[in-house]
Structures are given as structure tokens and as C-alpha cells.
C-alpha positions in Angstrom: 26.7 -159.9 200.1 26.5 -156.1 200.6 27.0 -154.1 197.5 27.5 -150.4 197.1 25.0 -149.9 194.4 26.2 -146.5 193.3 29.7 -147.8 192.8 28.5 -150.8 190.8 26.3 -148.7 188.6 29.0 -146.2 187.8 31.6 -148.9 187.2 29.2 -150.8 184.9 28.8 -147.8 182.6 32.5 -147.7 181.8 33.2 -151.4 181.4 34.4 -152.4 178.0 33.8 -155.9 176.7 36.1 -157.6 174.2 35.2 -159.9 171.4 33.4 -163.0 172.6 34.5 -166.6 172.3 33.2 -170.0 173.6 35.0 -170.8 176.8 34.6 -173.5 179.5 31.2 -175.2 179.9 30.4 -174.0 176.3 29.6 -170.5 177.7 30.4 -167.3 176.0 33.0 -165.0 177.6 35.1 -162.2 176.2 38.7 -162.2 175.2 41.2 -159.5 174.2 43.1 -159.5 171.0 46.2 -160.8 172.7 44.4 -164.1 173.4 45.8 -164.5 176.9 43.2 -162.8 179.0 39.4 -162.6 178.9 36.6 -160.6 180.5 36.0 -156.8 180.6 38.2 -153.9 181.3 36.5 -151.8 183.9 37.1 -148.8 186.1 38.4 -149.6 189.6 35.6 -149.9 192.2 37.6 -148.2 194.9 38.4 -144.5 195.3 41.6 -144.2 193.3 42.8 -141.2 195.3 43.5 -143.6 198.2 47.0 -144.6 199.0 46.6 -148.3 198.4 50.0 -149.2 199.8 49.2 -147.8 203.2 45.4 -147.9 203.2 44.4 -150.8 201.0 41.5 -150.4 198.6 38.9 -149.6 201.3 36.4 -152.5 200.8 34.2 -150.7 198.2 31.7 -153.5 198.0 31.2 -153.4 201.8 32.0 -157.0 202.5 31.7 -158.1 206.1 33.1 -161.1 207.9 30.7 -163.2 205.9 29.6 -162.9 202.3 26.3 -164.6 203.1 23.8 -164.9 206.0 25.0 -167.5 208.6 21.5 -169.1 208.7 21.2 -169.5 204.9 21.1 -172.9 203.3 24.1 -174.1 201.4 22.2 -173.6 198.1 21.3 -170.0 199.1 24.9 -169.3 200.0 26.2 -170.7 196.8 23.7 -168.7 194.8 24.9 -165.5 196.3 28.5 -166.4 195.6 27.6 -167.5 192.1 26.3 -164.0 191.2 29.6 -162.3 191.9 31.4 -160.6 189.0 35.1 -161.1 188.5 35.7 -157.7 189.8 33.8 -158.5 193.0 35.7 -161.7 193.4 38.9 -159.8 193.2 37.9 -157.2 195.8 36.6 -159.9 198.1 40.2 -161.2 198.2 41.6 -157.7 198.8 39.3 -157.2 201.8 40.9 -160.1 203.6 44.4 -159.1 202.6 43.9 -155.6 203.9 42.5 -156.8 207.2 45.6 -158.9 207.8 48.1 -156.9 205.9 50.8 -156.6 208.6 50.7 -160.4 209.2 50.7 -161.4 205.5 53.4 -158.9 204.6 55.7 -160.0 207.3 55.2 -163.8 206.8 55.6 -163.6 203.0 58.4 -160.9 203.1 56.5 -158.7 200.7 56.1 -155.0 201.5 54.2 -154.1 198.3 50.5 -154.6 198.8 49.6 -154.8 195.1 52.1 -157.6 194.6 50.3 -159.6 197.3 46.9 -158.7 195.6 48.4 -160.1 192.4 49.8 -163.2 194.0 46.3 -164.2 195.3 44.8 -163.4 191.9 47.4 -165.8 190.4 46.3 -168.5 192.9 42.7 -167.8 192.2 43.4 -168.1 188.5 45.3 -171.4 188.9 42.5 -172.9 191.0 39.3 -171.4 189.5 40.3 -168.8 186.9 38.5 -166.3 189.2 35.1 -167.9 188.2 35.8 -167.2 184.5 32.9 -164.7 184.5 30.5 -167.6 184.8 30.2 -168.8 188.4 31.7 -166.0 190.6 33.2 -167.6 193.7 31.0 -170.7 193.5 33.3 -173.6 192.5 33.5 -176.9 194.4 35.8 -179.8 193.7 36.6 -183.3 195.1 33.3 -183.6 196.9 32.4 -187.0 195.5 33.1 -188.9 198.7 30.7 -186.7 200.7 30.9 -183.5 202.7 34.3 -183.1 204.3 35.4 -186.7 203.9 38.0 -186.1 201.2 40.9 -183.8 202.3 41.0 -182.5 198.7 37.4 -181.3 199.0 37.6 -177.6 198.3 35.5 -174.5 197.6 35.8 -170.9 196.5 38.1 -168.7 194.5 41.3 -170.3 195.9 39.8 -173.7 196.3 40.4 -173.8 200.1 40.3 -177.4 201.3 38.4 -178.7 204.3 41.7 -179.3 206.0 42.0 -175.5 206.6 39.1 -175.5 209.0 39.0 -176.3 212.7 37.1 -179.4 213.9 37.3 -181.1 210.5 38.1 -184.8 210.2 40.5 -185.5 213.1 42.6 -187.7 210.9 43.6 -184.6 208.9 46.8 -182.8 209.9 45.9 -179.8 212.1 46.6 -176.3 210.8 46.7 -174.6 214.2 50.0 -172.6 213.8 48.5 -169.3 212.7 47.1 -167.9 216.0 47.0 -164.4 214.6 44.0 -165.3 212.3 40.7 -166.8 213.5 40.2 -170.4 212.4 36.6 -171.0 211.5 34.8 -174.3 212.5 34.1 -176.7 209.7 30.5 -176.7 208.7 28.5 -176.0 205.5 27.7 -172.4 206.5 31.4 -171.5 206.9 32.8 -173.8 204.1 30.5 -172.4 201.4 30.9 -168.7 202.4 33.1 -166.9 199.8 34.6 -164.4 202.3 35.3 -167.1 205.0 36.8 -169.3 202.3 39.2 -166.5 201.3 40.1 -165.9 204.9 40.9 -169.6 205.4 42.8 -169.9 202.1 45.1 -167.0 203.1 45.5 -168.6 206.6 46.4 -171.9 204.9 49.2 -170.2 202.9 50.5 -168.7 206.2 50.3 -172.1 207.8 52.7 -173.5 205.2 54.9 -170.3 205.4 55.5 -171.0 209.1 56.6 -174.6 208.3 58.8 -173.4 205.4 60.7 -171.0 207.8 60.8 -172.9 211.1 61.0 -176.5 209.9 62.7 -176.3 206.5 64.8 -173.1 207.1 63.7 -171.5 203.9 64.5 -167.9 202.9 63.4 -165.4 200.3 60.9 -166.2 197.6 61.3 -170.0 198.3 58.9 -169.4 201.3 56.0 -168.4 199.2 56.9 -170.7 196.4 56.9 -173.8 198.7 53.9 -172.5 200.6 52.0 -172.6 197.3 53.4 -176.1 196.7 52.1 -177.1 200.1 48.7 -175.5 199.3 48.4 -177.8 196.3 50.0 -181.0 197.7 50.0 -180.8 201.5 53.8 -180.9 201.6 56.0 -177.7 201.6 59.4 -179.3 201.7 61.9 -178.1 199.1 61.6 -180.2 195.9 64.7 -181.7 194.2 63.7 -180.5 190.7 61.9 -177.5 189.2 59.3 -179.8 187.7 57.5 -179.9 191.1 56.8 -176.2 190.8 56.4 -175.7 187.0 52.7 -176.2 186.6 51.5 -174.8 190.0 53.6 -172.5 192.1 55.6 -171.1 189.2 52.5 -170.8 187.0 50.8 -168.9 189.8 53.8 -166.5 189.8 53.4 -166.1 186.0 49.7 -165.2 186.2 50.3 -163.0 189.2 52.9 -161.0 187.3 50.5 -160.6 184.4 47.9 -159.0 186.7 50.5 -156.8 188.3 52.4 -155.7 185.3 49.5 -155.3 182.9 47.2 -153.4 185.2 44.4 -155.8 185.7 44.1 -155.8 189.5 40.8 -154.0 189.7 38.7 -154.9 186.7 36.8 -157.9 185.3 39.8 -159.3 183.4 41.1 -162.8 184.2 43.6 -165.2 182.7 44.2 -168.9 182.8 47.1 -171.3 182.9 46.6 -172.6 179.3 46.3 -169.1 177.8 48.8 -168.3 175.0 50.7 -165.1 175.3 52.0 -165.5 178.8 55.4 -166.8 177.8 57.1 -163.5 178.5 56.4 -164.1 182.2 57.7 -167.7 182.2 61.4 -167.0 182.2 63.9 -168.8 184.4 64.0 -165.7 186.8 60.2 -165.4 186.9 60.3 -164.8 190.7 62.6 -161.8 190.3 59.6 -159.4 190.1 58.5 -160.5 193.6 61.6 -158.9 195.2 64.1 -160.1 197.8 62.7 -158.8 201.2 63.1 -161.6 203.7 60.0 -163.4 205.1 59.8 -163.4 208.9 58.1 -165.0 211.9 58.4 -161.8 213.8 55.6 -161.4 216.4 52.4 -159.8 215.1 49.6 -158.7 217.4 46.5 -160.7 216.8 43.6 -158.5 215.5 40.8 -161.0 215.7 38.1 -160.1 218.2 37.5 -162.4 221.2 34.2 -164.3 221.4 32.9 -161.7 223.8 33.9 -158.8 221.5 32.6 -160.2 218.2 30.6 -157.7 216.2 27.2 -158.0 214.7 27.3 -155.8 211.7 24.3 -153.5 211.5 23.5 -153.8 215.2 24.0 -150.1 216.1 22.0 -150.3 219.4 23.7 -153.5 220.5 20.5 -155.4 221.2 21.7 -158.5 219.3 19.5 -158.0 216.3 19.5 -155.9 213.2 16.4 -153.9 212.4 15.2 -150.5 211.4 15.8 -149.2 214.9 19.5 -149.5 214.2 19.2 -147.4 211.1 17.3 -144.8 213.1 20.0 -144.6 215.8 22.7 -144.1 213.1 20.8 -141.2 211.6 20.2 -139.7 215.0 23.8 -140.0 215.9 24.8 -138.2 212.7 22.2 -135.5 212.9 22.3 -134.8 216.6 25.7 -136.0 218.0 25.2 -133.9 221.2 22.4 -136.2 222.2 22.9 -139.4 220.3 26.7 -139.4 219.7 29.2 -141.9 221.0 29.1 -142.2 224.8 25.9 -140.2 225.3 23.3 -141.7 227.6 20.8 -142.1 224.7 23.4 -142.4 222.1 25.4 -145.0 220.2 28.1 -146.9 222.1 31.7 -147.5 220.9 30.8 -151.1 220.0 27.6 -149.8 218.3 29.7 -147.6 216.1 31.8 -150.5 215.1 28.7 -152.6 214.4 27.1 -149.7 212.4 30.1 -149.0 210.1 28.9 -151.1 207.2 29.2 -149.0 204.1 32.9 -149.7 203.4 34.2 -146.3 204.3 35.6 -145.3 207.7 33.2 -143.5 210.1 29.5 -143.4 210.8 27.4 -141.6 208.1 23.9 -141.6 206.7 25.2 -144.1 204.1 25.6 -146.6 206.9 21.9 -146.1 207.9 20.9 -146.4 204.2 22.8 -149.7 203.9 21.2 -151.2 207.0 17.8 -150.2 205.6 18.6 -151.8 202.2 19.6 -155.0 204.1 16.3 -155.1 206.0 14.3 -154.5 202.8 16.1 -157.4 201.1 17.8 -155.2 198.5 21.2 -156.5 199.6 21.9 -160.0 200.9 24.3 -159.4 203.8 26.2 -156.7 205.7 
């Protein structure tokens, strides 16, 4: 996981802890006086001058397509995920939302980006309470039957089930109706990676959204409401009574509204379904805050790179490996663009620029070179 150390250090200085109490697993976490959220208030990690609605939060922790090295063991991958703070877990979700914003916004009928951020925080709270400040994104359930055998076997912030992946048990229903998002192959390296898990969890929601619209002819908020129901049960048909939604989809809505209305999108604060004090968000019209823009299956241009175009983050000189030579080329291209700039005979290529842009901000700078060096020195775990 690539971390922008300067951002983390500055944010840590202005985090404010609340009074501690004993939480799950007999661990100590913090809670606010209201008793319905826990954790720390903390400054946003992103540049708050950004227009989040149009630009997103800008990936301030520098997450790549993976959170962990592809050749790491499952234990090593899980250890990296385990060390994530609640704030990092939140921004890892936002990174994937931002990358697929047009698709998600269209399919869910939600033009407000921060409401979608909140929705997935609600889902992460319902499934894992965003790690509860104890285990980051490292939470696994229903694995008792063995790896990938049980369709409920799930991992990560959103508890994304094995059924979301390509090439899983052929007896599971295929989820091949979201061509706009890459579908990762089912293996331990992909299953246990927090970023890939988020990607596949979002894709899974969109899988059910397509069925809600095209098979069940749903409209408005019922598309996301029943997509959440499908995420939980495997079936996204309209239920006959509200009880089918009460403890899951509607509770996700409740917690999502909490994050959105009370300003906890960007800090270390989390809530949980049994927390007292959330009753004000459990009204009969609880979905009214979501709005009434209509979900759509309008065509969206796929943004995933083809196999031939896939990037290797950090590989500035495009020699299929990441080493100090890449950091040197980045610094040369910044200091002497006339010789080493994009398109120059000795310079960095267009693909090399994309590979080298690893610090979470657009454009190639010396910060990208520094980040590549930190990765090679083992100061950060991945690009």
C-alpha cells in the first residue's frame, strides 16, 4: 500500500480521540458523547480546495490498482490490509468510486458523488464496521468450508463474496453483465487484496443494478435498495414486505445518511448497526435524502485498459520492472524536459508517464520519483 507520508503525518497531528470504551473482540476503541459513532475526528487527507463533485478526492494515499504486491503471500497481503486506518479504508473506497464515477453515477441514478461515497461507507459499516479501528480492511467470513467453496465466503470492507470474481466455482451464477469494469480472476492474490475487493464489490452492486432495471423493471431508489438486497442474499427481486429490507438495505441507508449529514466522510469515525442514536435516520422516508434521479443503463465507455495496455506502476522506462532507473528517468524528465521529456528519443514515453504517475496527484513530478525510491527501499509496500 503506497502512503503519502507527509499527508499522514500532518493528519495525525490534528486527529482528536474521544473517550475510550471496550468494543468488539474486547478491544478498546473511542466513542463520542452521542454514543452512536466511534473513532477519531480527523482532518481530511485530500486537498480540500478540490472540487470533489467534479474531480473526486484525488487519491491522497496513492492507491494503485492493487493494495498489495501481486506476488505476496495471503498472510502478507492481509497484514498490509490489517494495518489500514479507518480513514485509509474510506479513501480506498473513494479511489475506486472516482475511477468509475460516470458508470456508477449513471447506473445508480445518483449525480452527487459524496452521497455515493456515503452509500458505500454505509455498506462497509453494515458488513464490517469499516474495520472498527481494529483490523483495517482485513475481515474474512464464511471460509469454514475451504477457500472459494462457499458462495458466502467473503473478504474486505464490503465483504465481497467469491461469486463476484471470474473463474470461481462454475456452479455459482456468473456475474458477467458489467463489461465496463474489469472482472478479476478468482485467486488468493486477488481475493485478499483490499483495493481489488473494493473494485469487485462495487462491480457486484452494478451487476444487481442491471438486473433490477432490465429484468425487474425497477425505478428510482428501488434500484439501489434491491441491489443491496441482492448483495446480501443473491436475489434482487422486489420483496413483498419491508421486513426484507429493514436490517440490511435500509440500515445501510441509515448509516450512509449519518456519514453524509454529520460530516464523517473523511475522518476515522465509524458507526454500526446496533449503535444507539441513529433513530433520526430510520424514518419511513429514509431514502428521501438519496434523491429521485432515475438510474439508467445508458451506454458508458469502458475505461479499463486492455491486456496489452495494462500499466506497471513505477515502470517509467517501460522495461517491465520497477527499480531505481525509473526514479532517475522521472527526475531527468522533470529537470530536463527538452532531452528527457515525453516523446524525446532518450526521454519518457506516454505509457512511461502513466506508469510513473504514482504519487496520487496528476502529472509527473519529483514526488513521483521519491515515491518510487521509497517503494524500492521498502518504506512503502506497493505503488
